[in-house]
GUBA-130998 format. One line per 2 residues: number of its first residue (from 1); their letters; for each residue x, y, z of N, C-alpha, C. Coordinates in steps of 0.05 Angstrom, whole numbers, plus 5000, padded with zeros to 4 digits. Layout:
<rs>
NUM> A> X Y Z X Y Z X Y Z  ...
</rs>
This chain:
<rs>
1> MY> 6117 5735 2407 6136 5754 2400 6123 5770 2377  6130 5796 2374 6116 5811 2356 6131 5812 2333
3> SS> 6121 5824 2311 6133 5821 2283 6155 5833 2282  6174 5824 2264 6203 5837 2267 6208 5868 2262
5> KI> 6185 5879 2244 6185 5911 2244 6177 5922 2272  6157 5913 2287 6151 5923 2311 6173 5919 2330
7> TK> 6184 5896 2331 6210 5889 2349 6234 5908 2346  6237 5912 2320 6258 5930 2315 6252 5955 2324
9> EI> 6228 5966 2320 6221 5994 2326 6227 5997 2361  6215 5984 2375 6211 5984 2403 6247 5976 2416
11> NE> 6254 5961 2398 6287 5961 2409 6302 5980 2399  6303 5991 2379 6314 6020 2376 6307 6041 2393
13> KK> 6285 6038 2403 6275 6062 2423 6279 6055 2447  6291 6028 2454 6293 6024 2483 6267 6019 2495
15> IS> 6249 6011 2484 6226 6003 2499 6222 5977 2508  6210 5974 2530 6210 5943 2543 6183 5944 2551
17> IG> 6173 5918 2556 6152 5906 2567 6145 5921 2594  6123 5931 2595 6115 5949 2621 6120 5978 2615
19> DR> 6134 5986 2597 6139 6017 2595 6112 6027 2588  6112 6055 2591 6088 6071 2585 6092 6079 2557
21> IR> 6077 6077 2536 6082 6086 2509 6058 6099 2498  6064 6115 2477 6043 6130 2459 6043 6115 2431
23> VR> 6020 6107 2421 6019 6093 2399 5998 6109 2382  6015 6119 2356 5996 6132 2337 5985 6113 2312
25> TV> 5955 6117 2310 5947 6096 2289 5929 6113 2270  5915 6101 2251 5905 6118 2229 5874 6130 2244
27> TG> 5869 6120 2268 5847 6132 2281 5853 6151 2305  5877 6151 2304 5880 6171 2332 5909 6163 2342
29> EF> 5912 6169 2371 5935 6166 2392 5923 6151 2410  5934 6136 2425 5933 6117 2446 5953 6118 2464
31> EG> 5953 6118 2490 5972 6112 2514 5961 6096 2531  5985 6078 2538 5983 6060 2560 6010 6042 2560
33> LL> 6009 6019 2573 6030 6002 2583 6034 5976 2561  6055 5979 2549 6066 5954 2531 6061 5929 2543
35> MP> 6045 5913 2531 6038 5884 2547 6054 5868 2527  6056 5839 2536 6070 5820 2516 6046 5812 2497
37> RP> 6059 5808 2475 6040 5795 2451 6029 5766 2462  6002 5761 2458 5996 5731 2465 6007 5714 2444
39> SS> 6006 5685 2451 6018 5665 2435 6000 5669 2408  5975 5674 2406 5961 5675 2383 5954 5700 2374
41> GD> 5947 5709 2349 5938 5732 2341 5954 5743 2322  5947 5767 2315 5963 5780 2294 5993 5792 2306
43> PN> 6011 5787 2291 6040 5796 2307 6044 5824 2299  6031 5836 2281 6030 5862 2271 6019 5883 2291
45> LI> 5999 5872 2310 5982 5889 2329 5999 5891 2350  5999 5914 2364 6017 5917 2390 5991 5919 2411
47> VL> 5998 5905 2432 5980 5903 2454 5985 5923 2476  5966 5945 2484 5969 5961 2502 5946 5960 2523
49> KL> 5954 5965 2549 5939 5966 2571 5934 5994 2575  5904 6006 2572 5895 6033 2572 5897 6035 2601
51> DS> 5891 6062 2609 5889 6070 2640 5859 6064 2645  5841 6053 2631 5816 6043 2638 5821 6010 2649
53> GY> 5846 6000 2649 5851 5973 2655 5849 5957 2633  5839 5957 2611 5832 5941 2595 5855 5940 2572
55> NT> 5857 5917 2557 5877 5912 2537 5867 5919 2512  5879 5931 2492 5872 5932 2465 5896 5927 2446
57> GL> 5888 5918 2420 5910 5917 2400 5905 5932 2381  5931 5947 2374 5930 5964 2357 5950 5962 2333
59> KP> 5943 5972 2310 5966 5973 2284 5974 5998 2285  6005 5997 2297 6014 6027 2300 6029 6031 2275
61> ES> 6028 6062 2274 6041 6079 2252 6065 6088 2260  6068 6094 2288 6090 6104 2300 6084 6092 2332
63> IE> 6109 6089 2344 6111 6083 2374 6130 6101 2386  6123 6116 2410 6132 6135 2421 6140 6127 2455
65> LV> 6163 6128 2469 6169 6122 2492 6156 6144 2513  6145 6140 2529 6129 6162 2546 6149 6160 2576
67> AK> 6142 6137 2585 6159 6133 2612 6164 6104 2614  6192 6095 2630 6199 6071 2634 6183 6058 2656
69> AE> 6188 6034 2657 6172 6023 2675 6188 6024 2703  6176 6030 2729 6191 6030 2752 6180 6017 2777
71> LK> 6198 6003 2791 6185 5984 2816 6178 6000 2832  6153 5994 2839 6144 6009 2866 6161 6004 2887
73> KS> 6167 6029 2905 6186 6026 2928 6164 6024 2956  6171 6008 2971 6159 6010 2994 6163 6028 3014
75> ND> 6148 6045 3026 6154 6064 3045 6162 6056 3074  6156 6029 3072 6163 6011 3099 6186 5992 3088
77> GG> 6205 5994 3100 6225 5967 3087 6226 5944 3108  6209 5946 3129 6211 5920 3146 6198 5893 3126
79> DS> 6213 5875 3135 6201 5843 3120 6203 5826 3144  6199 5837 3162 6197 5818 3192 6178 5799 3192
81> ES> 6189 5770 3199 6169 5748 3201 6162 5737 3232  6161 5763 3249 6152 5758 3274 6124 5746 3275
83> KE> 6117 5730 3293 6092 5722 3296 6075 5731 3311  6083 5755 3319 6067 5775 3334 6045 5789 3313
85> GI> 6021 5800 3325 6008 5815 3303 5985 5801 3287  5984 5813 3262 5960 5799 3244 5978 5778 3227
87> AI> 5966 5753 3225 5975 5734 3203 5962 5739 3182  5975 5739 3156 5960 5741 3132 5969 5712 3116
89> LG> 5952 5700 3110 5954 5676 3097 5940 5676 3069  5960 5668 3049 5953 5666 3023 5945 5639 3008
91> CG> 5920 5641 2998 5908 5614 2987 5909 5620 2955  5908 5642 2945 5902 5643 2911 5886 5666 2911
93> GT> 5875 5675 2887 5859 5693 2887 5872 5719 2877  5853 5740 2867 5866 5762 2854 5870 5787 2879
95> IA> 5867 5783 2904 5867 5802 2922 5890 5817 2927  5915 5801 2924 5942 5811 2931 5962 5808 2906
97> SK> 5950 5801 2874 5965 5794 2855 5982 5812 2845  6004 5809 2831 6019 5825 2818 6023 5816 2790
99> IE> 6023 5832 2771 6030 5829 2746 6059 5829 2736  6068 5806 2722 6099 5811 2714 6095 5809 2684
101> YK> 6099 5833 2674 6098 5846 2650 6115 5831 2624  6137 5823 2635 6149 5804 2617 6138 5781 2606
103> TG> 6120 5771 2621 6108 5745 2613 6077 5743 2610  6067 5769 2624 6037 5775 2626 6025 5753 2646
105> AV> 6037 5738 2662 6030 5723 2680 6019 5738 2707  6003 5730 2722 5997 5741 2753 6006 5722 2772
107> FP> 6023 5737 2795 6034 5723 2813 6023 5734 2842  6024 5714 2860 6016 5725 2885 6034 5741 2898
109> SI> 6028 5763 2915 6047 5777 2928 6046 5770 2958  6063 5758 2972 6052 5747 3001 6072 5754 3025
111> SP> 6096 5763 3014 6113 5772 3039 6108 5797 3044  6114 5805 3077 6107 5830 3087 6115 5853 3065
113> KE> 6137 5850 3059 6150 5874 3043 6131 5872 3016  6126 5853 3003 6108 5851 2974 6080 5866 2983
115> LR> 6072 5860 3004 6046 5866 3014 6043 5894 3017  6066 5905 3030 6066 5934 3035 6073 5948 3014
117> MI> 6084 5939 2994 6088 5953 2969 6059 5954 2958  6041 5937 2954 6016 5938 2942 6000 5959 2960
119> FP> 6002 5947 2985 5982 5967 3004 6000 5980 3026  6011 6005 3016 6025 6022 3033 6012 6021 3063
121> AL> 5993 6025 3067 5973 6033 3094 5977 6009 3115  5989 5985 3102 5996 5961 3117 6016 5973 3139
123> KN> 6032 5990 3136 6052 5996 3157 6042 6002 3182  6014 6009 3182 6004 6017 3209 5995 5990 3224
125> WS> 6000 5967 3215 5993 5942 3233 6024 5926 3229  6025 5912 3253 6045 5891 3254 6034 5869 3239
127> IH> 6050 5859 3217 6038 5835 3202 6062 5811 3199  6055 5786 3197 6068 5769 3181 6050 5756 3160
129> SK> 6064 5733 3146 6050 5724 3125 6066 5699 3117  6047 5681 3103 6053 5659 3094 6033 5644 3070
131> QI> 6047 5637 3047 6033 5625 3029 6024 5599 3033  5999 5588 3038 5992 5562 3041 5990 5545 3016
133> FS> 5982 5560 2997 5980 5546 2971 5967 5574 2950  5971 5567 2924 5962 5585 2904 5943 5575 2884
135> LL> 5917 5578 2891 5900 5568 2870 5881 5576 2863  5862 5575 2840 5839 5586 2836 5820 5571 2854
137> SE> 5802 5585 2863 5785 5578 2884 5770 5558 2874  5762 5552 2853 5747 5530 2844 5763 5503 2841
139> DM> 5786 5504 2844 5806 5485 2845 5807 5472 2871  5798 5484 2894 5803 5477 2917 5787 5456 2927
141> NS> 5797 5440 2947 5779 5412 2956 5779 5413 2989  5772 5388 3000 5776 5386 3025 5806 5383 3038
143> HH> 5820 5374 3019 5848 5373 3026 5861 5402 3031  5851 5420 3019 5862 5450 3019 5850 5462 3045
145> WK> 5818 5456 3051 5809 5461 3074 5823 5456 3099  5835 5428 3102 5850 5417 3121 5874 5433 3126
147> LL> 5887 5435 3100 5914 5452 3106 5909 5480 3114  5889 5493 3109 5885 5520 3118 5876 5515 3144
149> AD> 5860 5499 3153 5853 5498 3182 5877 5495 3199  5897 5475 3191 5923 5475 3203 5939 5496 3204
151> SV> 5936 5512 3185 5954 5532 3189 5943 5559 3204  5917 5559 3202 5905 5581 3225 5906 5572 3253
153> EA> 5904 5548 3257 5908 5533 3286 5937 5540 3294  5957 5534 3277 5985 5541 3284 5986 5568 3291
155> EI> 5977 5584 3273 5979 5616 3282 5966 5625 3309  5947 5616 3311 5934 5620 3340 5951 5608 3360
157> KD> 5963 5587 3358 5980 5573 3382 6003 5588 3380  6014 5605 3358 6037 5621 3363 6036 5646 3366
159> GS> 6008 5651 3370 6003 5682 3388 5996 5704 3370  5983 5698 3348 5977 5711 3326 5948 5724 3338
161> EG> 5951 5753 3340 5925 5765 3346 5903 5766 3327  5906 5759 3303 5883 5754 3289 5897 5744 3263
163> VV> 5874 5734 3243 5883 5718 3221 5870 5726 3198  5880 5735 3174 5868 5741 3152 5873 5725 3129
165> VM> 5855 5712 3114 5854 5691 3090 5853 5705 3064  5876 5709 3049 5864 5717 3021 5858 5693 3005
167> HG> 5836 5700 2994 5822 5673 2979 5807 5683 2956  5806 5664 2934 5791 5671 2907 5762 5671 2916
169> TD> 5747 5689 2907 5719 5697 2910 5696 5676 2904  5702 5653 2883 5686 5636 2875 5676 5620 2891
171> TM> 5691 5607 2908 5683 5585 2929 5694 5593 2957  5692 5621 2959 5705 5633 2985 5684 5622 3012
173> TY> 5658 5620 3004 5633 5617 3025 5640 5587 3030  5647 5570 3015 5646 5542 3027 5672 5536 3041
175> TS> 5697 5556 3043 5718 5550 3058 5713 5564 3083  5699 5589 3080 5698 5600 3106 5676 5588 3128
177> SV> 5655 5575 3108 5635 5564 3124 5646 5539 3140  5660 5520 3124 5672 5501 3132 5693 5504 3157
179> LG> 5707 5525 3157 5727 5530 3175 5717 5536 3203  5690 5549 3203 5672 5552 3228 5664 5528 3239
181> FM> 5664 5509 3228 5663 5483 3239 5685 5469 3252  5707 5474 3234 5732 5456 3244 5746 5470 3261
183> LQ> 5745 5497 3267 5756 5511 3286 5737 5526 3306  5731 5512 3328 5713 5528 3345 5723 5541 3374
185> QL> 5705 5557 3383 5716 5575 3409 5743 5594 3399  5734 5606 3380 5763 5622 3366 5772 5646 3390
187> PV> 5793 5643 3393 5804 5668 3407 5815 5691 3392  5812 5689 3371 5821 5712 3352 5803 5712 3326
189> PV> 5798 5734 3312 5782 5732 3289 5795 5724 3263  5782 5709 3248 5791 5694 3224 5775 5711 3201
191> VF> 5788 5724 3183 5777 5741 3167 5784 5734 3137  5763 5724 3124 5774 5718 3094 5768 5744 3083
193> VG> 5785 5748 3056 5783 5770 3042 5792 5760 3014  5777 5774 2990 5784 5773 2966 5774 5797 2949
195> SQ> 5776 5794 2919 5772 5819 2907 5759 5808 2880  5742 5824 2874 5723 5818 2847 5734 5834 2825
197> RS> 5756 5852 2825 5768 5862 2802 5802 5860 2808  5814 5852 2783 5844 5847 2791 5854 5873 2794
199> SD> 5879 5867 2807 5894 5899 2818 5903 5917 2793  5904 5910 2772 5914 5925 2752 5893 5940 2739
201> RP> 5865 5937 2752 5846 5952 2737 5840 5979 2756  5829 5998 2750 5829 6022 2765 5803 6015 2787
203> SS> 5785 6000 2776 5760 6001 2789 5764 5970 2810  5787 5962 2814 5794 5942 2833 5792 5950 2864
205> EN> 5775 5940 2878 5771 5944 2907 5789 5927 2923  5811 5915 2915 5825 5899 2933 5841 5915 2959
207> EM> 5847 5943 2954 5860 5955 2974 5839 5959 2998  5821 5967 2990 5800 5973 3011 5794 5950 3026
209> NM> 5786 5925 3013 5780 5903 3024 5801 5894 3048  5826 5891 3033 5847 5884 3047 5855 5898 3075
211> LN> 5855 5923 3069 5860 5936 3094 5834 5936 3116  5811 5937 3102 5788 5932 3126 5793 5907 3140
213> SV> 5799 5885 3124 5803 5856 3134 5822 5858 3157  5847 5870 3152 5866 5874 3176 5860 5889 3195
215> FA> 5842 5909 3193 5832 5927 3214 5810 5907 3230  5795 5894 3218 5773 5876 3231 5786 5853 3243
217> AS> 5810 5843 3234 5825 5822 3248 5838 5832 3276  5838 5856 3279 5849 5866 3302 5827 5873 3325
219> QD> 5806 5866 3320 5781 5875 3337 5774 5848 3355  5753 5856 3375 5745 5835 3392 5724 5819 3381
221> LG> 5733 5799 3363 5720 5778 3351 5725 5752 3352  5710 5732 3353 5721 5705 3357 5701 5689 3338
223> EV> 5703 5698 3313 5687 5678 3296 5702 5683 3268  5698 5660 3246 5704 5663 3218 5687 5684 3204
225> TV> 5697 5700 3191 5683 5722 3175 5690 5720 3147  5674 5739 3132 5683 5750 3105 5680 5781 3100
227> CM> 5705 5793 3096 5704 5823 3090 5705 5832 3062  5686 5840 3048 5679 5848 3024 5670 5877 3024
229> HA> 5665 5890 2999 5654 5913 2996 5622 5915 3000  5615 5936 3015 5584 5941 3022 5568 5951 3001
231> ST> 5583 5963 2980 5569 5976 2958 5589 5976 2939  5578 5990 2915 5593 5991 2896 5616 6015 2897
233> ND> 5608 6036 2911 5630 6050 2921 5647 6044 2939  5667 6062 2944 5693 6058 2961 5686 6070 2993
235> DF> 5663 6063 2998 5655 6078 3021 5663 6059 3051  5653 6037 3052 5661 6018 3072 5659 5989 3065
237> CY> 5663 5969 3084 5658 5941 3072 5644 5932 3101  5628 5906 3095 5617 5891 3106 5630 5868 3114
239> LH> 5630 5866 3145 5637 5840 3156 5615 5824 3164  5616 5794 3144 5594 5781 3141 5606 5750 3161
241> RG> 5583 5739 3176 5591 5714 3186 5597 5691 3168  5617 5676 3168 5631 5659 3143 5609 5640 3137
243> NR> 5590 5632 3152 5572 5609 3143 5547 5624 3136  5540 5646 3132 5516 5663 3126 5521 5686 3103
245> VR> 5534 5674 3088 5545 5694 3066 5545 5679 3041  5539 5689 3020 5536 5683 2997 5546 5704 2973
247> KM> 5563 5693 2951 5566 5709 2928 5543 5712 2912  5529 5733 2908 5506 5734 2897 5507 5754 2869
249> HT> 5533 5756 2856 5534 5769 2831 5558 5759 2822  5562 5761 2796 5590 5751 2781 5613 5771 2781
251> SS> 5604 5795 2783 5622 5819 2780 5623 5838 2797  5602 5846 2806 5600 5870 2822 5616 5868 2846
253> RD> 5627 5892 2851 5642 5898 2875 5631 5891 2904  5600 5888 2901 5588 5888 2923 5571 5858 2925
255> AF> 5585 5839 2913 5573 5814 2906 5564 5798 2931  5578 5805 2951 5574 5785 2976 5554 5795 2994
257> RS> 5533 5780 2997 5509 5792 3020 5508 5769 3040  5500 5785 3063 5492 5763 3086 5462 5752 3079
259> ID> 5461 5722 3087 5434 5713 3081 5418 5708 3103  5392 5713 3105 5377 5713 3125 5384 5725 3150
261> SS> 5405 5743 3150 5417 5759 3176 5427 5782 3169  5430 5801 3184 5444 5824 3177 5479 5819 3181
263> PL> 5495 5834 3163 5525 5830 3173 5531 5837 3199  5553 5829 3205 5562 5830 3234 5569 5861 3241
265> FA> 5585 5871 3220 5597 5900 3230 5599 5911 3200  5596 5939 3201 5605 5956 3181 5630 5965 3187
267> VD> 5651 5963 3166 5679 5972 3175 5688 5988 3156  5707 6007 3167 5727 6024 3149 5745 6034 3166
269> YR> 5769 6026 3164 5794 6027 3169 5804 6059 3173  5793 6070 3158 5800 6104 3152 5792 6119 3172
271> TK> 5770 6114 3183 5755 6127 3204 5757 6111 3230  5766 6088 3229 5765 6069 3254 5735 6056 3262
273> KF> 5717 6058 3241 5694 6048 3240 5690 6019 3246  5676 6011 3268 5675 5978 3269 5645 5978 3282
275> DK> 5626 5988 3267 5593 5991 3273 5582 5962 3279  5579 5957 3298 5559 5932 3308 5533 5931 3292
277> LS> 5521 5909 3277 5495 5910 3258 5480 5890 3269  5498 5864 3284 5485 5848 3294 5496 5826 3311
279> DF> 5486 5807 3328 5501 5797 3346 5525 5780 3338  5549 5781 3356 5571 5768 3350 5585 5753 3370
281> MP> 5599 5731 3364 5612 5721 3384 5645 5735 3388  5647 5743 3412 5672 5760 3421 5695 5739 3423
283> RN> 5718 5746 3420 5740 5729 3430 5738 5711 3453  5742 5683 3447 5738 5664 3468 5763 5652 3480
285> NH> 5765 5660 3506 5783 5652 3521 5789 5623 3536  5766 5605 3527 5764 5577 3538 5783 5556 3525
287> GL> 5794 5562 3504 5814 5548 3488 5799 5540 3463  5815 5540 3442 5807 5536 3417 5803 5502 3412
289> IA> 5781 5498 3400 5770 5470 3400 5774 5463 3368  5796 5446 3362 5798 5438 3332 5791 5411 3327
291> KK> 5764 5409 3308 5758 5384 3300 5754 5386 3272  5781 5374 3259 5786 5383 3234 5780 5356 3212
293> SI> 5768 5340 3225 5763 5310 3209 5740 5318 3185  5742 5314 3160 5725 5318 3138 5720 5296 3123
295> ND> 5691 5286 3117 5687 5269 3096 5678 5281 3073  5688 5287 3050 5678 5297 3029 5662 5278 3006
297> NV> 5661 5257 3017 5641 5240 2997 5612 5244 3002  5609 5274 2996 5579 5284 3000 5574 5291 2970
299> AL> 5548 5290 2967 5534 5301 2940 5519 5321 2946  5525 5345 2928 5502 5366 2932 5485 5368 2901
301> IY> 5460 5363 2906 5442 5355 2884 5420 5379 2877  5425 5392 2857 5399 5412 2854 5378 5396 2837
303> SH> 5354 5404 2855 5327 5390 2844 5318 5407 2822  5306 5394 2805 5295 5403 2781 5269 5384 2767
305> PN> 5257 5400 2750 5235 5379 2737 5251 5359 2720  5234 5342 2720 5243 5312 2699 5261 5296 2712
307> MK> 5273 5298 2743 5289 5281 2754 5281 5248 2758  5297 5234 2750 5292 5208 2751 5299 5193 2775
309> PE> 5282 5173 2787 5288 5157 2807 5317 5143 2804  5324 5132 2783 5345 5119 2779 5373 5136 2782
311> FF> 5367 5165 2781 5392 5178 2790 5394 5181 2819  5373 5181 2833 5379 5179 2862 5389 5153 2870
313> RK> 5382 5132 2860 5392 5107 2863 5420 5102 2862  5433 5119 2844 5459 5119 2839 5476 5132 2856
315> LS> 5464 5149 2872 5476 5161 2899 5485 5149 2921  5485 5122 2918 5484 5100 2942 5516 5097 2944
317> DY> 5531 5109 2929 5562 5108 2928 5568 5132 2944  5553 5145 2955 5562 5170 2973 5555 5165 3000
319> DG> 5568 5181 3013 5562 5178 3046 5541 5196 3054  5537 5219 3044 5512 5235 3049 5503 5250 3026
321> VV> 5480 5263 3028 5472 5281 3000 5456 5302 3013  5464 5325 3001 5449 5348 3006 5430 5355 2980
323> LI> 5404 5363 2985 5389 5369 2963 5386 5397 2965  5386 5412 2941 5376 5438 2941 5346 5437 2931
325> GT> 5331 5431 2949 5302 5432 2934 5287 5455 2929  5263 5457 2923 5246 5479 2916 5228 5492 2940
327> GL> 5222 5517 2938 5207 5529 2960 5216 5524 2991  5201 5508 3006 5201 5506 3029 5216 5483 3034
329> GH> 5225 5467 3014 5247 5444 3017 5230 5417 3005  5227 5420 2977 5210 5401 2962 5226 5388 2937
331> VA> 5220 5367 2938 5229 5351 2912 5203 5332 2905  5205 5322 2873 5178 5308 2869 5179 5284 2885
333> AN> 5155 5286 2896 5145 5259 2914 5120 5251 2906  5104 5262 2889 5078 5253 2879 5059 5252 2899
335> AF> 5055 5268 2918 5032 5273 2935 5008 5263 2937  5000 5264 2908 4974 5259 2902 4968 5234 2884
337> ND> 4994 5218 2880 4991 5193 2868 4980 5196 2840  4992 5214 2824 4986 5216 2797 5006 5200 2784
339> KS> 4996 5183 2761 5011 5166 2745 5031 5175 2728  5026 5203 2718 5044 5217 2703 5067 5228 2713
341> VN> 5075 5222 2746 5097 5235 2763 5115 5219 2765  5136 5225 2761 5164 5207 2769 5171 5214 2799
343> SV> 5164 5202 2813 5168 5212 2848 5198 5202 2854  5212 5218 2859 5236 5208 2876 5238 5203 2906
345> LK> 5217 5200 2915 5211 5192 2944 5222 5166 2953  5217 5149 2936 5218 5117 2950 5255 5118 2947
347> PI> 5270 5125 2921 5296 5125 2923 5310 5140 2949  5299 5163 2955 5308 5176 2976 5303 5163 3001
349> EE> 5282 5147 3007 5278 5135 3032 5301 5109 3033  5301 5099 3004 5321 5080 3011 5347 5087 3016
351> LV> 5353 5111 3006 5384 5118 3016 5390 5122 3046  5365 5138 3055 5365 5141 3086 5365 5114 3105
353> QS> 5348 5089 3089 5347 5068 3104 5375 5049 3103  5393 5060 3086 5418 5049 3082 5440 5061 3097
355> GI> 5430 5081 3111 5452 5096 3128 5463 5116 3117  5453 5134 3095 5464 5152 3084 5446 5173 3085
357> PV> 5452 5194 3098 5434 5217 3111 5431 5236 3088  5405 5242 3084 5398 5265 3066 5386 5291 3073
359> VM> 5401 5308 3065 5398 5337 3079 5383 5360 3062  5366 5374 3072 5348 5391 3054 5359 5420 3054
361> SS> 5363 5433 3035 5365 5464 3038 5344 5470 3011  5349 5501 3009 5330 5513 2987 5343 5526 2963
363> QC> 5329 5523 2944 5337 5542 2917 5333 5569 2924  5311 5577 2938 5303 5607 2947 5321 5618 2957
365> IS> 5344 5608 2974 5373 5620 2981 5360 5633 3013  5340 5649 3010 5331 5670 3035 5307 5652 3042
367> GR> 5302 5646 3069 5275 5635 3083 5287 5609 3097  5263 5603 3108 5274 5576 3130 5261 5551 3112
369> IC> 5275 5530 3116 5262 5504 3111 5238 5498 3131  5216 5491 3115 5192 5480 3128 5177 5454 3118
371> MR> 5188 5434 3123 5172 5413 3110 5148 5403 3119  5137 5421 3140 5115 5409 3155 5086 5425 3141
373> VY> 5089 5441 3122 5070 5457 3107 5051 5440 3092  5064 5428 3072 5053 5409 3048 5061 5380 3052
375> TT> 5044 5370 3044 5044 5340 3043 5072 5326 3030  5081 5343 3009 5108 5336 2999 5130 5333 3020
377> GR> 5130 5360 3032 5147 5355 3056 5145 5341 3082  5121 5336 3088 5118 5316 3106 5127 5291 3103
379> LL> 5125 5275 3076 5126 5256 3063 5159 5250 3063  5173 5273 3057 5205 5276 3062 5216 5271 3090
381> ME> 5198 5285 3109 5208 5286 3138 5202 5252 3143  5181 5238 3132 5176 5213 3147 5197 5193 3132
383> AG> 5208 5203 3107 5230 5186 3095 5255 5187 3109  5254 5209 3128 5284 5215 3144 5295 5237 3135
385> VI> 5291 5254 3114 5303 5279 3104 5307 5298 3133  5332 5307 3132 5339 5323 3152 5338 5351 3143
387> GD> 5329 5370 3159 5332 5400 3153 5309 5413 3160  5289 5404 3166 5265 5421 3178 5270 5442 3200
389> GA> 5263 5465 3194 5268 5487 3213 5296 5500 3206  5310 5490 3191 5344 5507 3186 5338 5526 3165
391> DW> 5359 5548 3165 5351 5566 3147 5386 5569 3138  5396 5547 3135 5424 5552 3128 5427 5556 3092
393> TP> 5446 5566 3083 5451 5562 3053 5455 5535 3046  5455 5534 3016 5467 5506 3004 5491 5495 3012
395> ET> 5507 5519 3012 5541 5515 3012 5542 5507 3042  5532 5521 3065 5533 5511 3088 5521 5483 3098
397> AY> 5499 5481 3091 5490 5452 3089 5508 5435 3080  5516 5436 3057 5539 5418 3044 5565 5411 3063
399> TK> 5577 5437 3069 5602 5435 3083 5595 5421 3113  5573 5428 3124 5570 5421 3151 5564 5394 3154
401> LC> 5551 5381 3127 5547 5348 3131 5578 5340 3121  5595 5351 3109 5620 5338 3108 5633 5335 3132
403> WV> 5629 5359 3148 5647 5359 3177 5631 5341 3193  5603 5338 3191 5593 5321 3215 5594 5291 3205
405> LG> 5597 5284 3183 5609 5260 3173 5636 5250 3178  5654 5275 3183 5676 5269 3194 5680 5264 3223
407> QT> 5661 5269 3237 5657 5267 3268 5645 5240 3271  5624 5229 3251 5607 5207 3259 5594 5198 3241
409> KD> 5585 5172 3237 5567 5162 3220 5541 5150 3226  5540 5155 3261 5517 5144 3267 5492 5163 3260
411> MK> 5470 5156 3244 5450 5169 3238 5437 5187 3254  5432 5175 3279 5421 5193 3303 5436 5219 3312
413> EV> 5461 5209 3314 5484 5236 3324 5484 5249 3298  5483 5245 3273 5489 5257 3247 5466 5279 3246
415> KK> 5437 5269 3257 5415 5289 3253 5421 5309 3275  5426 5299 3301 5431 5320 3322 5450 5334 3314
417> LM> 5473 5327 3305 5494 5350 3301 5488 5369 3280  5472 5357 3255 5464 5380 3239 5446 5396 3244
419> MT> 5425 5392 3264 5404 5409 3275 5417 5424 3301  5436 5420 3308 5449 5436 3327 5467 5465 3313
421> NI> 5455 5483 3323 5472 5510 3316 5502 5513 3329  5521 5506 3315 5551 5502 3323 5561 5532 3321
423> AG> 5556 5547 3299 5573 5569 3294 5557 5591 3281  5531 5591 3292 5516 5616 3281 5504 5611 3254
425> EI> 5501 5580 3245 5496 5576 3219 5463 5572 3214  5452 5569 3241 5420 5562 3241 5413 5581 3263
427> ST> 5397 5601 3253 5385 5626 3270 5357 5617 3283  5350 5626 3307 5327 5619 3321 5305 5638 3311
429> RS> 5307 5657 3298 5293 5679 3287 5298 5685 3255  5277 5687 3245 5283 5697 3211 5287 5725 3215
431> NL> 5306 5737 3195 5309 5761 3192 5302 5771 3165  5285 5785 3161 5280 5793 3126 5292 5820 3119
433> EG> 5304 5828 3142 5320 5856 3130 5342 5850 3110  5342 5869 3088 5358 5870 3068 5345 5847 3043
435> Y> 5325 5830 3051 5318 5814 3030 5304 5831 3009
</rs>
């Protein structure tokens, strides 16, 4: 609640939360949307959302109503739930959120009517939609991966021409990666989309990302992909393979980059641009293969100096371990038998001998694992560490091991499946373009 003085003034002037107002202070005049007061803070300060998208607290000398808040009206009254066309599945994130100004909370917009209100150009496609769950992406786990895979499979069986998944950006690449293993031989595109900036900020890229993802979902493509801004400008989006993409910046609009590969396509719905940049898998007509079992009892360990052998021995409670090693795929193995070195080679070997697969990825992000170059790598290979020759990202190595252990625990079969290119996650040729 605002102070009694401010509350009295805005009530007398019939001002409501969300209205556009002009506030005069000792330092000047400011115009913006009236926001709810936070539960803490000075009740004598009025909270205004400026046109820049940022909120500010002001001590008002006077308050003037500029315009009452109005609900945006859709220019398309349809709210059809036909199963034809493009399915839009909601998992959370800021991509299609709306602000309820009475509480200041953010809610997902998911019905076709709501989506068309936010993105009027969606009228150009036949869409239907469903909220699977609404979570911050860091709160998602394998249970939610399974729910999403079930929903995508159901949409495909019901005849959807393509599937768009609205998802928070922080862990999007974990979900897009694992879905490519769970659902194979896709007869339609599955396109993940998110937004780095919230919809109330003028710099939000949500509209372009969303419309390009729907456009991409209507193309001849049979892969799980991620559609995000290609640059900081609103020129076009890149369509990345879902298991070869990584979020590389905390807030930039072009945060998502393909790793060790080019994006699949450059996309711009406005000009019908869908330019091929690398090889891709088209729609597959041989029947969807669903293998959705997941074993999430897998540890993802970032290697660093001063690691202790005792730490690795405590990993025996896991069914699998993915190491994010240094360089070509290394951890401290004391290759030269120096007494001052804490080698973790022995406990890693003990894990493998006990039936717990250990997989290597690299902190370098770009480049291929090659444990045959140095003595350390060769010792790790002799200990049974999997991954030599792979160029997967740490996230993909992790989700693939979760998926593989959901299919089998036979160590030979685990190694075979891990080193088999299933969904484009392992390339046969290194690509330095864009590095």
